[in-house]
C-alpha positions as CSV (number, residue, x, y, z in Angstrom):
1,X,0.1,-0.2,-0.6
2,X,1.1,3.4,-1.3
3,X,0.6,6.5,1.1
4,X,-0.1,9.6,-1.5
5,X,-0.1,12.9,-0.3
6,X,-3.3,13.2,0.0
7,X,-4.2,11.1,2.5
8,X,-1.9,12.7,4.6
9,X,-3.8,15.7,4.5
10,X,-6.4,13.8,5.2
11,X,-5.1,12.3,8.0
12,X,-4.0,16.0,8.9
13,X,-6.8,17.6,8.3
14,X,-9.9,14.8,10.2
15,X,-6.0,15.1,13.1
16,X,-6.2,18.9,13.2
17,X,-10.8,19.0,14.1
18,X,-10.0,16.2,16.7
19,X,-8.2,18.6,18.7
20,X,-10.5,21.3,17.5
21,X,-14.4,19.6,19.1
22,X,-11.7,18.5,21.9
23,X,-11.1,22.1,22.7
24,X,-14.5,23.1,22.0
25,X,-15.3,20.6,24.0
26,X,-13.7,21.9,27.3
27,X,-15.1,25.4,27.1
28,X,-19.1,24.3,26.3
29,X,-18.5,22.6,29.8
30,X,-16.4,25.4,31.7
31,X,-19.7,27.6,29.8
32,X,-21.8,25.4,32.0
33,X,-20.0,25.7,34.7
34,X,-22.4,26.7,37.3
35,X,-19.8,27.3,39.6
36,X,-17.3,29.1,37.5
37,X,-19.4,29.6,33.8
38,X,-23.0,31.1,32.0
39,X,-24.8,29.1,34.3
40,X,-23.6,31.6,37.5
41,X,-24.1,33.8,36.1
42,X,-27.5,34.2,34.9
43,X,-27.8,32.4,38.6
44,X,-26.9,36.3,39.8
45,X,-28.6,37.8,37.1
46,X,-31.4,36.1,38.7
47,X,-31.6,36.6,42.2
48,X,-30.7,39.9,41.3
49,X,-34.7,40.6,39.6
50,X,-35.6,39.4,42.9
51,X,-34.0,41.4,44.7
52,X,-34.8,43.9,42.3
53,X,-38.9,43.3,42.4
54,X,-39.3,43.0,46.7
55,X,-37.6,46.6,46.3
56,X,-39.4,48.0,43.7
57,X,-43.0,46.2,45.6
58,X,-41.0,48.1,49.2
59,X,-41.1,51.8,47.2
60,X,-44.0,51.2,46.2
61,X,-45.4,50.7,49.5
62,X,-43.3,53.4,51.0
63,X,-44.8,56.0,48.5
64,X,-48.2,55.9,48.6
65,X,-47.9,55.4,52.3
66,X,-45.9,59.4,52.2
67,X,-48.7,60.2,49.2
68,X,-51.2,59.4,51.7
69,X,-49.7,61.7,55.0
70,X,-48.6,64.4,52.4
71,X,-52.6,64.3,51.0
72,X,-53.8,64.9,54.9
73,X,-51.2,67.8,55.2
74,X,-52.3,69.8,52.2
75,X,-55.5,69.2,53.8
76,X,-54.4,70.3,57.4
77,X,-52.9,73.6,55.0
78,X,-56.1,73.9,53.8
79,X,-57.4,74.5,57.2
80,X,-55.1,77.0,58.9
81,X,-55.6,79.0,55.1
82,X,-59.1,79.1,55.7
83,X,-59.1,80.0,59.0
84,X,-56.2,82.9,58.5
85,X,-59.1,84.7,56.2
86,X,-60.9,84.3,58.7
87,X,-58.6,86.1,61.2
88,X,-57.6,88.4,59.0
89,X,-61.3,89.5,58.0
90,X,-62.0,89.9,62.2
91,X,-59.0,92.7,62.0
92,X,-59.9,94.3,58.9
93,X,-63.8,94.6,60.7
94,X,-61.9,95.2,63.9
95,X,-59.4,98.1,62.4
96,X,-63.3,99.9,61.0
97,X,-64.5,99.9,65.1
98,X,-60.2,101.5,66.7
99,X,-61.9,101.8,70.6
100,X,-59.7,100.0,73.4
101,X,-61.4,97.2,72.9
102,X,-61.0,96.0,69.1
103,X,-57.8,97.1,70.4
104,X,-56.8,94.3,73.0
105,X,-59.5,91.9,70.5
106,X,-56.9,92.9,67.8
107,X,-54.0,91.6,69.8
108,X,-55.2,88.7,70.2
109,X,-56.3,88.2,67.0
110,X,-52.9,88.9,66.4
111,X,-51.3,86.0,68.6
112,X,-54.0,83.2,67.2
113,X,-52.4,84.5,63.6
114,X,-49.3,84.0,64.6
115,X,-49.9,80.5,66.3
116,X,-51.5,79.3,62.9
117,X,-48.6,80.7,60.6
118,X,-46.1,79.0,63.3
119,X,-48.0,76.3,62.8
120,X,-48.7,76.4,59.1
121,X,-45.0,76.9,58.8
122,X,-44.3,73.2,60.6
123,X,-46.3,71.7,58.1
124,X,-45.4,73.4,55.3
125,X,-42.1,72.1,56.4
126,X,-42.8,68.7,56.9
127,X,-44.3,68.7,53.3
128,X,-41.1,69.7,52.3
129,X,-39.6,67.0,54.7
130,X,-41.5,63.9,53.0
131,X,-41.7,65.3,48.9
132,X,-38.0,65.1,49.5
133,X,-37.8,61.5,50.6
134,X,-40.2,60.9,48.0
135,X,-37.5,62.2,45.5
136,X,-35.0,60.2,47.0
137,X,-36.7,57.7,46.5
138,X,-37.8,58.0,43.2
139,X,-34.1,58.2,41.9
140,X,-33.1,54.9,44.1
141,X,-35.7,53.5,42.2
142,X,-34.8,54.8,38.5
143,X,-31.0,54.1,39.5
144,X,-31.9,50.1,40.7
145,X,-34.2,49.5,36.9
146,X,-31.8,50.8,35.2
147,X,-30.6,48.3,32.5
148,X,-27.8,46.0,33.4
149,X,-25.8,47.1,30.1
150,X,-25.7,51.4,31.0
151,X,-25.3,50.8,35.2
152,X,-21.6,49.1,34.3
153,X,-22.5,45.8,36.9
154,X,-25.2,43.4,37.0
155,X,-25.4,43.1,40.9
156,X,-28.1,44.8,43.1
157,X,-27.2,47.5,45.1
158,X,-28.2,47.0,48.7
159,X,-29.7,49.3,51.5
């Protein structure tokens, strides 16, 4: 039997194909590894998604609670404004009658207005704080919902 050059070429190509298949087999096994390969990445992403979903639900509940509180504070502020309007109208009427009793009543009304104004100021400060908290929470949710490609990492933030 005579070995021809084409037989040697076929043998070498077959050997190269076998080596290539062996390398591909090793790489495929490495990808399927659940400790370091693609399986681990998929597991980490699944965990991140579950955590993000829980965080989003928690944030939604907190925002609803804050919105209810804010509505209550706004209603109280409206009532305080109505009281102030009534007091101002009373003061205007009292100014028309410039007697000593009226001046004493004006002083009482002034003190009541001052008290109501201070309370209104406190409510406004509290509403401002609630709005800031809502803004911070909204920004946190926005950052946590960014796609993995723009955030730089696929790991969730932990509080």
